[in-house]
C-alpha positions in Angstrom: -1.4 -0.7 4.5 -3.6 -4.2 2.7 -3.2 -2.6 -0.5 0.6 -1.5 -0.4 1.6 -5.0 1.4 2.5 -8.4 -0.2 5.7 -9.4 -1.6 4.5 -11.4 -4.3 4.0 -8.4 -7.1 5.8 -5.4 -6.4 3.8 -2.3 -6.1 4.9 1.4 -7.1 2.7 3.7 -5.2 3.3 7.4 -6.1 1.5 10.6 -4.4 2.0 13.7 -6.4 0.1 16.6 -4.4 0.7 20.7 -4.3 0.5 20.6 -0.9 2.0 19.3 1.9 1.3 16.2 4.0 1.2 15.5 7.2 3.4 13.3 9.6 1.3 10.0 9.7 1.0 10.2 6.2 4.9 10.4 5.8 5.4 7.5 8.4 2.8 5.4 6.1 4.7 6.2 2.7 7.8 5.6 4.4 6.4 1.9 6.0 4.1 1.3 2.0 7.5 2.6 0.6 6.2 5.0 -1.5 7.0 7.7 -3.8 5.7 11.4 -2.4 6.4 14.2 -4.5 5.5 17.7 -4.3 3.9 19.5 -7.7 5.3 23.0 -7.6 1.9 25.0 -9.6 4.2 28.0 -10.3 7.1 26.0 -11.8 5.7 22.7 -13.1 8.9 21.0 -11.2 8.7 17.8 -9.3 10.1 18.0 -5.6 10.5 15.0 -3.0 8.4 15.0 -0.1 10.6 11.8 1.1 13.7 10.0 1.0 12.3 7.6 -1.7 11.2 10.1 -3.9 14.8 11.6 -3.6 16.0 8.5 -5.0 14.5 8.9 -8.3 14.3 12.8 -9.1 16.8 13.8 -11.7 19.3 16.7 -10.7 18.2 20.1 -11.5 21.4 20.8 -13.5 24.5 19.4 -14.7 27.2 18.2 -12.8 30.3 20.5 -12.9 28.0 23.5 -14.3 28.4 25.7 -11.3 26.5 25.5 -7.6 
């Protein structure tokens, strides 16, 4: 947690995994304001594992182009 602490120099913590993350790891990521992404090895797409990551992902399709 010390590595993520401190407001004097903002840090951008990013984790990219091809597996899942545990509940304690998810709680830590939320507390550390980290971005946690999932890499799908078959499609090579990133998905979000937490709300912070969902905020920065681009839409998968253009708005208004179907469901």
